[in-house]
C-alpha positions in Angstrom: -10.1 14.6 9.5 -8.1 11.1 8.4 -8.8 8.7 11.2 -7.8 5.9 8.9 -4.9 6.1 6.7 -4.5 3.1 3.6 -0.4 3.0 2.9 0.4 0.7 -0.2 3.4 -0.8 -0.1 5.4 -2.2 -2.9 8.0 -4.0 -0.8 11.0 -1.8 -2.2 13.1 1.1 -1.2 10.4 3.4 -2.8 8.0 2.5 -0.2 10.4 4.6 2.5 8.8 8.0 1.0 5.8 6.8 2.1 6.2 5.6 5.1 8.2 8.3 6.7 5.5 11.0 5.5 2.6 8.7 6.9 4.1 8.4 10.1 4.9 12.0 10.6 0.8 12.9 9.6 -0.5 9.8 11.3 1.0 11.1 14.7 -0.1 14.6 14.4 -4.0 13.5 13.4 -4.3 10.3 15.4 -4.8 8.5 12.7 -4.7 4.5 12.5 -2.8 3.2 9.7 -3.3 0.1 7.5 -0.6 -1.4 5.5 -1.4 -2.7 2.2 0.8 -5.1 -0.1 -0.3 -7.0 -2.9 1.4 -10.0 -3.8 1.5 -10.6 -7.1 3.7 -13.2 -8.0 3.0 -16.3 -9.8 2.1 -18.6 -6.2 0.4 -15.5 -5.2 -2.4 -15.0 -8.2 -2.6 -19.0 -8.8 -3.1 -19.1 -5.1 -4.2 -16.3 -3.3 -4.1 -16.9 0.4 -2.9 -20.7 0.1 0.2 -19.3 -1.4 3.5 -20.9 -0.2 6.3 -19.8 -1.9 9.7 -17.5 -0.7 8.1 -14.4 -2.5 5.0 -14.5 0.4 7.0 -15.4 3.2 9.2 -12.2 2.4 6.0 -10.3 1.9 4.9 -11.2 4.6 7.8 -10.6 7.1 8.2 -6.8 5.2 4.6 -5.7 6.4 5.3 -7.2 9.8 8.6 -5.3 9.8 7.0 -1.9 8.7 3.8 -2.6 10.9 6.3 -2.6 13.9 8.1 0.6 12.8 4.5 2.1 13.2 3.7 0.1 16.3 7.0 1.6 18.0 6.2 5.1 17.2 3.0 5.0 19.0 0.4 4.7 15.8 -2.5 2.0 15.9 -1.4 0.0 13.1 -2.9 -3.0 10.8 -0.7 -5.0 8.4 -2.9 -6.8 5.4 -1.8 -8.9 2.8 -3.9 -9.1 -0.7 -3.2 -11.8 -3.8 -3.7 -10.3 -7.2 -3.4 -7.3 -9.4 -2.5 -4.4 -7.4 -4.4 -1.6 -8.6 -7.9 -4.3 -8.2 -6.9 -5.5 -5.1 -6.4 -1.4 -3.6 -9.4 -0.5 -5.2 -11.6 -3.7 -3.7 -10.1 -3.3 -0.3 -11.1 0.5 -0.3 -14.8 -0.1 -1.4 -15.1 -3.1 0.6 -13.2 -1.8 3.9 -13.5 2.1 3.5 -10.7 4.2 4.7 -10.3 8.2 4.6 -7.5 8.4 2.3 -5.2 6.0 0.3 -1.4 7.0 0.3 1.0 5.5 -1.7 4.3 6.4 -3.7 4.9 6.4 -7.2 7.9 6.3 -9.3 7.3 9.4 -11.3 6.9 7.7 -15.1 6.0 9.9 -17.7 3.5 9.4 -20.3 5.1 6.1 -22.5 6.5 4.1 -19.2 2.8 4.6 -18.0 1.9 3.1 -21.3 3.5 0.5 -21.3 4.4 -0.4 -17.4 0.7 0.7 -16.3 0.1 2.8 -13.7 -1.4 1.3 -10.6 -1.5 4.9 -8.6 -3.2 6.2 -12.1 -5.8 3.7 -11.6 -6.4 3.8 -7.9 -6.9 7.7 -8.3 -9.6 7.3 -11.0 -11.4 4.8 -9.5 -11.7 5.4 -5.8 -14.1 8.5 -4.1 -11.4 9.0 -1.3 -8.6 11.3 -1.6 -5.1 9.6 -2.8 -2.0 11.4 -1.5 0.9 10.2 -3.9 4.3 10.9 -3.0 7.1 10.6 -5.6 10.1 7.9 -4.5 13.0 9.5 -4.1 
């Protein structure tokens, strides 16, 4: 059913809910998982893949840690670091590489917070043509 699951990560504690959920789902369905984090700091937006900064180094280390966690659970996994605006990069990834479902943690903002803070999950779910699983962070 879901051969490839794209899991978007923010490199924050909120990721734990979606990580744990997808580990169980991927094992059950024998899915391949792709972990995607979008570095969106100044260096990442300015220099893209050539960015060098402590933040980008931390992002790479975080992705590797989570990749190893999935791999240790026997789940086929890849990790990718993108650079730029998170919603744009997630949508671009789905359109260019394809997946069967996108899995994201959300913060559960309501109306006014979404208007002022924006909502990556809102933009992704209204743009991509695959199901989007949203799990509210604890």
